[in-house]
C-alpha positions as a Markdown table, in Angstrom:
| # | Residue | x | y | z |
|---|---|---|---|---|
| 1 | Met | 7.5 | 5.9 | -6.4 |
| 2 | Ala | 10.1 | 6.9 | -3.8 |
| 3 | Asp | 12.2 | 3.9 | -5.0 |
| 4 | Asn | 11.7 | 1.2 | -7.6 |
| 5 | Lys | 10.8 | -1.5 | -5.1 |
| 6 | Lys | 8.7 | 0.0 | -2.4 |
| 7 | Phe | 5.7 | 2.3 | -2.1 |
| 8 | Ile | 6.6 | 4.3 | 1.0 |
| 9 | Ile | 4.2 | 5.9 | 3.4 |
| 10 | Gly | 5.6 | 8.6 | 5.7 |
| 11 | Ser | 4.4 | 8.6 | 9.3 |
| 12 | Arg | 5.2 | 9.9 | 12.7 |
| 13 | Gly | 6.4 | 7.2 | 15.1 |
| 14 | Ser | 3.8 | 7.2 | 17.8 |
| 15 | Lys | 1.6 | 4.1 | 18.2 |
| 16 | Leu | -1.5 | 6.0 | 17.1 |
| 17 | Ser | 0.2 | 7.4 | 14.0 |
| 18 | Leu | 1.5 | 4.0 | 13.0 |
| 19 | Ala | -1.9 | 2.5 | 13.6 |
| 20 | Tyr | -3.5 | 4.9 | 11.2 |
| 21 | Ser | -0.7 | 4.5 | 8.7 |
| 22 | Gly | -1.1 | 0.7 | 8.9 |
| 23 | His | -4.8 | 1.2 | 8.3 |
| 24 | Val | -4.1 | 3.2 | 5.1 |
| 25 | Lys | -1.6 | 0.5 | 4.0 |
| 26 | Asp | -4.4 | -2.1 | 4.4 |
| 27 | Leu | -6.8 | 0.0 | 2.3 |
| 28 | Leu | -4.1 | 0.3 | -0.4 |
| 29 | Leu | -3.5 | -3.5 | -0.4 |
| 30 | Lys | -7.2 | -4.2 | -0.6 |
| 31 | Ser | -7.8 | -1.8 | -3.5 |
| 32 | Asn | -4.6 | -2.3 | -5.6 |
| 33 | Ser | -3.8 | -5.7 | -6.9 |
| 34 | Gln | -0.2 | -4.6 | -7.9 |
| 35 | Phe | 0.7 | -4.3 | -4.2 |
| 36 | Asp | 1.5 | -7.0 | -1.7 |
| 37 | Asp | 2.5 | -6.7 | 1.9 |
| 38 | Asn | 6.2 | -6.4 | 1.0 |
| 39 | Ser | 5.7 | -3.7 | -1.6 |
| 40 | Ile | 4.4 | -1.1 | 0.9 |
| 41 | Lys | 6.7 | 0.3 | 3.6 |
| 42 | Ile | 5.9 | 2.6 | 6.4 |
| 43 | Lys | 8.8 | 5.0 | 7.1 |
| 44 | Ile | 8.9 | 6.7 | 10.5 |
| 45 | Ile | 9.9 | 10.4 | 10.4 |
| 46 | Lys | 10.5 | 12.5 | 13.5 |
| 47 | Thr | 8.9 | 15.9 | 13.4 |
| 48 | Ser | 9.6 | 19.0 | 15.5 |
| 49 | Gly | 6.5 | 18.3 | 17.5 |
| 50 | Asp | 7.9 | 14.8 | 18.4 |
| 51 | Ile | 11.4 | 16.1 | 19.2 |
| 52 | Phe | 10.5 | 19.0 | 21.4 |
| 53 | Gln | 7.8 | 17.3 | 23.6 |
| 54 | Asn | 8.6 | 19.5 | 26.7 |
| 55 | Lys | 7.6 | 22.7 | 24.9 |
| 56 | Arg | 4.2 | 24.1 | 24.1 |
| 57 | Ile | 3.2 | 23.7 | 20.4 |
| 58 | Thr | 2.8 | 27.4 | 20.1 |
| 59 | Asp | 6.4 | 27.9 | 21.2 |
| 60 | Ile | 7.8 | 25.7 | 18.5 |
| 61 | Gly | 5.9 | 27.0 | 15.5 |
| 62 | Gly | 2.2 | 26.2 | 16.1 |
| 63 | Lys | 0.3 | 24.5 | 13.2 |
| 64 | Gly | 2.6 | 22.4 | 11.1 |
| 65 | Val | 5.1 | 21.2 | 13.7 |
| 66 | Phe | 3.9 | 17.7 | 13.2 |
| 67 | Cys | 4.0 | 17.9 | 9.4 |
| 68 | Lys | 7.0 | 19.9 | 8.1 |
| 69 | Gln | 9.7 | 17.2 | 8.1 |
| 70 | Ile | 7.3 | 14.7 | 6.6 |
| 71 | Glu | 6.3 | 17.1 | 3.9 |
| 72 | Asp | 9.9 | 17.8 | 3.1 |
| 73 | Glu | 10.5 | 14.1 | 2.4 |
| 74 | Leu | 7.4 | 14.1 | 0.2 |
| 75 | Leu | 8.6 | 17.0 | -1.8 |
| 76 | Asp | 12.0 | 15.4 | -2.1 |
| 77 | Ser | 10.4 | 12.2 | -3.4 |
| 78 | Lys | 11.8 | 10.2 | -0.5 |
| 79 | Ile | 8.3 | 9.0 | 0.3 |
| 80 | Asp | 5.2 | 8.5 | -1.8 |
| 81 | Leu | 2.5 | 9.7 | 0.5 |
| 82 | Ala | 2.0 | 10.9 | 4.0 |
| 83 | Val | -0.7 | 10.2 | 6.5 |
| 84 | His | -1.7 | 13.1 | 8.8 |
| 85 | Ser | -4.4 | 14.0 | 11.2 |
| 86 | Leu | -6.3 | 16.8 | 9.6 |
| 87 | Lys | -6.1 | 18.9 | 12.7 |
| 88 | Asp | -2.3 | 18.9 | 12.4 |
| 89 | Leu | -2.2 | 20.4 | 8.9 |
| 90 | Pro | -1.7 | 24.1 | 8.5 |
| 91 | Thr | -4.7 | 26.0 | 7.1 |
| 92 | Lys | -2.6 | 27.0 | 4.1 |
| 93 | Met | -1.3 | 24.0 | 2.2 |
| 94 | Thr | 2.4 | 23.8 | 1.4 |
| 95 | Asp | 3.1 | 24.7 | -2.2 |
| 96 | Gly | 3.4 | 21.6 | -4.4 |
| 97 | Leu | 1.3 | 19.5 | -2.0 |
| 98 | Cys | -2.4 | 18.8 | -1.8 |
| 99 | Val | -4.8 | 16.5 | 0.2 |
| 100 | Asn | -6.0 | 13.8 | -2.2 |
| 101 | Ala | -8.0 | 11.6 | 0.1 |
| 102 | Val | -9.7 | 11.5 | 3.5 |
| 103 | Val | -10.6 | 8.1 | 5.1 |
| 104 | Lys | -13.7 | 7.3 | 7.0 |
| 105 | Arg | -14.0 | 9.3 | 10.3 |
| 106 | Asn | -14.1 | 7.4 | 13.6 |
| 107 | Asp | -16.1 | 8.4 | 16.6 |
| 108 | Pro | -15.7 | 12.2 | 17.0 |
| 109 | Arg | -16.5 | 12.3 | 20.7 |
| 110 | Asp | -14.1 | 13.0 | 23.6 |
| 111 | Ala | -13.2 | 10.6 | 26.4 |
| 112 | Phe | -12.9 | 11.3 | 30.1 |
| 113 | Leu | -10.2 | 9.2 | 31.9 |
| 114 | Ser | -9.7 | 9.2 | 35.7 |
| 115 | Tyr | -8.7 | 6.9 | 38.5 |
| 116 | Ser | -10.2 | 9.0 | 41.2 |
| 117 | Ser | -13.6 | 10.0 | 39.7 |
| 118 | Lys | -16.3 | 8.1 | 37.8 |
| 119 | Ser | -17.3 | 11.2 | 35.7 |
| 120 | Phe | -16.4 | 14.7 | 34.9 |
| 121 | Cys | -19.3 | 16.1 | 37.0 |
| 122 | Glu | -18.1 | 14.2 | 40.0 |
| 123 | Leu | -14.6 | 15.7 | 40.0 |
| 124 | Lys | -13.8 | 17.6 | 43.2 |
| 125 | Pro | -13.2 | 21.3 | 43.0 |
| 126 | Gln | -9.7 | 22.3 | 42.1 |
| 127 | Ser | -9.1 | 19.0 | 40.4 |
| 128 | Lys | -6.3 | 19.1 | 37.8 |
| 129 | Ile | -7.4 | 18.0 | 34.3 |
| 130 | Gly | -4.9 | 17.5 | 31.4 |
| 131 | Thr | -5.5 | 18.2 | 27.8 |
| 132 | Ser | -3.5 | 19.3 | 24.8 |
| 133 | Ser | -6.4 | 20.9 | 22.9 |
| 134 | Phe | -7.4 | 24.6 | 23.1 |
| 135 | Arg | -10.9 | 23.6 | 22.1 |
| 136 | Arg | -11.3 | 21.1 | 24.9 |
| 137 | His | -9.8 | 23.6 | 27.3 |
| 138 | Ala | -12.4 | 26.2 | 26.4 |
| 139 | Gln | -15.3 | 23.8 | 26.5 |
| 140 | Leu | -14.3 | 22.2 | 29.9 |
| 141 | Asn | -13.8 | 25.7 | 31.3 |
| 142 | Leu | -17.3 | 26.7 | 30.2 |
| 143 | Leu | -18.8 | 23.6 | 31.9 |
| 144 | Arg | -16.9 | 24.1 | 35.2 |
| 145 | Asn | -14.9 | 27.0 | 36.4 |
| 146 | Asp | -13.9 | 25.4 | 39.7 |
| 147 | Ile | -11.3 | 23.0 | 38.1 |
| 148 | Lys | -7.7 | 23.5 | 36.9 |
| 149 | Ile | -7.2 | 22.7 | 33.2 |
| 150 | Val | -3.6 | 22.2 | 32.4 |
| 151 | Ala | -1.8 | 21.8 | 29.0 |
| 152 | Met | -0.1 | 18.5 | 28.5 |
| 153 | Arg | 2.0 | 17.0 | 25.8 |
| 154 | Gly | 3.0 | 13.5 | 24.8 |
| 155 | Asn | 1.5 | 10.5 | 23.1 |
| 156 | Ile | -1.5 | 8.6 | 24.5 |
| 157 | Asp | 0.6 | 6.1 | 26.5 |
| 158 | Thr | 2.6 | 9.0 | 28.0 |
| 159 | Arg | -0.6 | 10.9 | 29.0 |
| 160 | Ile | -2.2 | 7.8 | 30.6 |
| 161 | Asn | 1.0 | 7.1 | 32.5 |
| 162 | Lys | 1.0 | 10.7 | 33.9 |
| 163 | Leu | -2.6 | 10.0 | 35.0 |
| 164 | Lys | -1.6 | 6.8 | 36.7 |
| 165 | Asn | 1.3 | 8.6 | 38.4 |
| 166 | Gln | -1.2 | 11.0 | 39.8 |
| 167 | Glu | 0.2 | 14.0 | 38.0 |
| 168 | Phe | -3.4 | 14.7 | 37.0 |
| 169 | Asp | -6.8 | 13.9 | 38.5 |
| 170 | Ala | -8.2 | 13.3 | 35.0 |
| 171 | Ile | -7.4 | 13.7 | 31.3 |
| 172 | Val | -9.5 | 14.2 | 28.3 |
| 173 | Leu | -8.5 | 12.4 | 25.0 |
| 174 | Ser | -10.0 | 11.6 | 21.6 |
| 175 | Leu | -12.2 | 8.6 | 21.9 |
| 176 | Ala | -11.3 | 7.6 | 18.3 |
| 177 | Gly | -7.6 | 7.3 | 19.2 |
| 178 | Leu | -8.3 | 5.1 | 22.2 |
| 179 | Gln | -10.5 | 2.9 | 20.1 |
| 180 | Met | -7.8 | 2.7 | 17.4 |
| 181 | Leu | -5.3 | 1.4 | 20.0 |
| 182 | Asn | -7.9 | -0.9 | 21.6 |
| 183 | Ile | -7.6 | 0.7 | 25.0 |
| 184 | Glu | -11.0 | 2.2 | 25.3 |
| 185 | Asn | -11.4 | 0.2 | 28.6 |
| 186 | Glu | -9.5 | 3.1 | 30.1 |
| 187 | Val | -12.4 | 5.4 | 29.5 |
| 188 | Lys | -14.6 | 6.3 | 32.5 |
| 189 | Glu | -17.0 | 8.5 | 30.6 |
| 190 | Ile | -17.7 | 9.5 | 27.0 |
| 191 | Ile | -18.4 | 13.2 | 26.9 |
| 192 | Lys | -21.9 | 13.4 | 25.4 |
| 193 | Asp | -22.7 | 15.3 | 22.2 |
| 194 | Phe | -24.8 | 17.9 | 24.0 |
| 195 | Leu | -21.7 | 19.1 | 25.8 |
| 196 | Val | -19.8 | 19.7 | 22.6 |
| 197 | Met | -19.6 | 23.0 | 20.8 |
| 198 | Ile | -17.7 | 23.2 | 17.5 |
| 199 | Lys | -15.6 | 20.0 | 17.2 |
| 200 | Glu | -12.2 | 19.7 | 15.8 |
| 201 | Asn | -11.9 | 16.7 | 13.5 |
| 202 | Pro | -9.5 | 14.8 | 15.7 |
| 203 | Glu | -9.2 | 11.6 | 13.8 |
| 204 | Leu | -9.8 | 12.6 | 10.2 |
| 205 | Lys | -6.8 | 11.1 | 8.5 |
| 206 | Ser | -5.6 | 12.7 | 5.3 |
| 207 | Lys | -3.1 | 11.6 | 2.7 |
| 208 | Asn | -0.9 | 14.3 | 1.5 |
| 209 | Leu | 0.6 | 13.9 | -2.0 |
| 210 | Lys | 2.7 | 15.8 | -4.5 |
| 211 | Glu | 0.3 | 17.4 | -7.0 |
| 212 | Glu | 2.1 | 16.2 | -10.1 |
| 213 | Glu | 2.2 | 12.6 | -9.1 |
| 214 | Lys | -1.0 | 11.6 | -10.9 |
| 215 | Thr | -0.2 | 7.8 | -10.9 |
| 216 | Arg | -0.5 | 7.8 | -7.1 |
| 217 | Leu | -4.0 | 9.1 | -7.3 |
| 218 | Met | -5.1 | 5.8 | -8.9 |
| 219 | Cys | -3.7 | 3.9 | -5.9 |
| 220 | Leu | -5.8 | 6.1 | -3.6 |
| 221 | Ser | -9.0 | 5.4 | -5.4 |
| 222 | Gly | -9.7 | 2.5 | -3.0 |
| 223 | Val | -8.9 | 4.6 | 0.1 |
| 224 | Lys | -11.6 | 7.3 | -0.6 |
| 225 | Gln | -14.3 | 6.8 | 2.0 |
| 226 | Tyr | -16.2 | 10.1 | 2.3 |
| 227 | Pro | -19.5 | 11.1 | 0.8 |
| 228 | Met | -20.0 | 14.7 | -0.5 |
| 229 | Arg | -21.6 | 15.9 | 2.8 |
| 230 | Val | -18.5 | 15.0 | 4.7 |
| 231 | Lys | -16.4 | 16.8 | 2.2 |
| 232 | Cys | -18.4 | 19.9 | 2.8 |
| 233 | Ala | -18.0 | 19.5 | 6.6 |
| 234 | Thr | -14.3 | 19.0 | 6.3 |
| 235 | Leu | -13.8 | 22.0 | 4.1 |
| 236 | Ser | -16.0 | 24.1 | 6.4 |
| 237 | Trp | -13.9 | 23.1 | 9.4 |
| 238 | His | -10.7 | 24.0 | 7.6 |
| 239 | Thr | -12.1 | 27.2 | 6.3 |
| 240 | Leu | -13.2 | 28.2 | 9.8 |
| 241 | Asn | -9.7 | 27.6 | 11.1 |
| 242 | Ser | -8.3 | 29.7 | 8.4 |
| 243 | Ala | -10.7 | 32.5 | 9.2 |
| 244 | Met | -9.9 | 32.3 | 12.9 |
| 245 | Glu | -6.3 | 32.8 | 12.0 |
| 246 | Gly | -7.2 | 36.0 | 10.1 |
| 247 | Lys | -6.5 | 34.5 | 6.7 |
| 248 | Lys | -8.7 | 34.9 | 3.6 |
| 249 | Glu | -7.1 | 32.6 | 1.1 |
| 250 | Glu | -9.2 | 29.9 | -0.4 |
| 251 | Val | -8.6 | 26.5 | 1.1 |
| 252 | Asn | -7.1 | 24.2 | -1.7 |
| 253 | Thr | -8.2 | 20.8 | -0.5 |
| 254 | Glu | -9.5 | 18.0 | -2.6 |
| 255 | Val | -11.5 | 15.0 | -1.1 |
| 256 | Ile | -11.9 | 12.0 | -3.3 |
| 257 | Asp | -15.5 | 10.8 | -3.2 |
């Protein structure tokens, strides 16, 4: 363990990251009798993606900007495990680290939020929609080419505040994240499955561990929540991302079933 007293989970500091890290903590407590509430600590670690919120992700390093500082602490044994959103992980795993567990996926659909329109289809031409996802940008643009889709950064609260301040006519967010924070009452419309092409896995949460730390794997046995078919889907998504980046290396990812 990172120290003799605490089992330490590394997490970003946003409300959503902390909610998922808290969920992992609860799973660990339920499945490991040697733990109590005081023996597991969540450590907040600022990443480049958190520090440089006014810059596009592609301008500060692309994939991995929400992971590197956390992974460095994991490699230095300052934390015992890390909780990430799978979409934030680079397609090539950092040497010495591997994904050892993936918890149950929440609702994969997207949510439409607006204070001026009841639905995406009712948006007026030239309406300004905010999203941070290239995938959502492409899909929305296919559905309607008469609206302005604008990149936006920030956590969920920040984005909703920008919507309230009329900086955007609408925003599209992950439904799972809103549900996790118990603010799905903000949702005007759930974008139906038939509108969706190839989905990202926005709220697959993965635990990232040092490969040689075998004792930690036993702690994660109660966190494993995915059947084999989801393992295949997860690996297929990760492999697709790797191929789209022009890489051919095999994805080294393990999902505990």
